N, C-alpha and C positions, 0 to 999 in steps of 0.2 A: 495576539497570542502566538507565542513561539512553538513550533512543533520541534520535535528532535528524533533524529535516526539513532538506531541502536543496531549494532551487529554483535551476534553472540552465537554461541553454539545451542542447537536445539537438543531435544532429550536423545536424539540418535546420534550426536556428537558431530552432526554436520551444522554448518553455518547458515544463517539466513539474516535478513534485516527486518525491522520493524520500524514503523513510524508512529510515535506516540504525540498527541496533543499536549499542551503545557499542563493540563491537569492530570497527565499521566494514562489517559485513555487510549487505548490502542485504536489507530484510525486505519491503518494499512499495514500489510506486510508484503513481501515478494511473492509468496503464494508457492515457493518451492525453496528446496535447500541446496547448497552449494558444497563442493569438495573442500574449499578452502576460505578462511577468513578473508583473505585478498579477493577472492572472486566474489563474495557476499559485499565487500566494502565496494567494489567496482560497480555491481548491479546497484547498490543503494545509491552510489553517486550518479549514475546514469540516470535512474528514475528521478532524482532530484533535479537534475539539468533539464530532463524532458517531460516532467509531469505536466506543465502547461499545455504541451503540444499533444500529449497523449489523447487517444480516442477513448471516452469512457462509455462501457456499453451497460446498460441497466437490464436485469433479467429477473424473473421469478423462479425461485427454487423450488424443489419438490415438495417442501413443507408449506408453500404458499407464502413464504415471507420473500422480500426483494433484496437484491445485492447488486454490486457493480464490479466491473473489472476493468483495468486500464491496459490498452493495446498500444503497441509501437512496433512497426515493422512487422506486422503480422503475429507478433508475440504477446502473450498476457505477462505484463511486467510489475502488476500489483493488484492485489485483492483487499476488500476491506476486512477490518477486525471483527465485524458482526454482520448478521443479516437485519432487515428493517421490516417493520409492519406494513409499510406503504411504499409505493413507488416514489412518492414525493420525498419521503425521508431519506431513500436511498440515493435520490439525485441530489439533495443538500449535502449528504456525507461525501459524495463523488466530488461535488463543485468545492467543497471545503478542502479535499486534499488537492485538488488541481490548483487551487488558489495558494496554499500554504506550504506544500512540500518543497518547492523552489527555494523559500527562505528560511527552511529548518535547519536547525543545528545539526552537526555532524554530517556524514558518519565518522 
């Protein structure tokens, strides 16, 4: 399965990156927007290179669903595209991003 990074402007005109699975499903995004497309592309490339070495934290959100966030150097560098009904589903999703982001197409 080939994942693909996409860098584009958000609704506010700022740029961010998104990581989509081969089926088009959003699996991760930067969790923030950037002032320029170049900054978003650099952030996507940095995540791509460092995804396997990032620390993935699982947590239960206020709605009782589970999520993950990837940390590198004390900063959150990626979050999921959705929340999950169970901790094990969130773990599987984080593991898939960790495994596949480095080989993704793009940015």
